[in-house]
C-alpha positions as CSV (number, residue, x, y, z in Angstrom):
1,M,70.6,105.8,17.7
2,E,71.3,102.2,16.2
3,T,68.6,100.2,15.0
4,R,69.8,97.3,17.0
5,H,69.2,99.2,20.0
6,A,65.7,100.9,18.7
7,V,64.5,97.0,18.3
8,L,65.8,96.6,22.0
9,A,63.5,99.9,23.0
10,L,60.3,98.4,21.0
11,V,60.8,94.9,22.7
12,A,61.1,96.9,26.0
13,L,58.0,98.6,25.7
14,V,55.7,96.1,24.5
15,T,56.8,93.9,27.4
16,L,56.3,96.8,29.7
17,V,52.3,97.2,28.2
18,M,52.0,93.7,28.5
19,T,53.0,93.4,32.1
20,V,50.5,96.2,32.5
21,R,47.8,94.4,30.9
22,A,48.3,91.5,33.0
23,L,48.5,93.1,36.4
24,V,44.7,95.1,35.2
25,A,44.0,91.9,34.3
26,G,44.7,90.3,37.6
27,L,43.4,93.1,40.1
28,D,39.7,92.2,38.1
29,G,40.1,88.5,38.9
30,D,40.5,87.3,35.0
31,F,43.4,85.6,35.6
32,G,43.3,83.5,31.9
33,T,44.1,86.7,30.5
34,V,47.1,87.4,33.5
35,G,48.1,83.9,32.2
36,R,48.1,85.4,28.4
37,Q,49.4,88.3,29.3
38,V,52.8,86.9,31.1
39,G,53.1,84.0,28.6
40,V,53.1,86.4,25.4
41,G,55.1,88.8,27.1
42,G,58.0,86.1,28.1
43,V,58.2,84.9,24.4
44,V,58.3,88.3,23.1
45,L,60.7,89.5,25.7
46,A,62.9,86.4,25.3
47,F,62.8,86.6,21.0
48,G,63.6,90.3,21.6
49,V,66.7,89.9,24.0
50,G,68.4,86.7,21.7
51,L,67.2,88.6,18.8
52,Y,69.8,91.9,20.2
53,R,72.3,89.5,21.7
54,N,72.8,88.3,18.1
55,W,72.5,90.8,16.0
56,E,75.4,90.3,13.9
57,A,74.8,86.4,13.4
58,V,71.6,87.5,12.0
59,G,72.1,90.6,10.6
């Protein structure tokens, strides 16, 4: 597996974990945590996808 694909897989895994945490917090009624998980998860996902797409320019 190329390093670039490993980074994308790691970003996807982190985003999935944060989504699950947001769902659990939403079921518990903790909407502050939901917002935090969605916000940080979105930033991580956007950074990871941007890194994947511009891998050659960055490296």
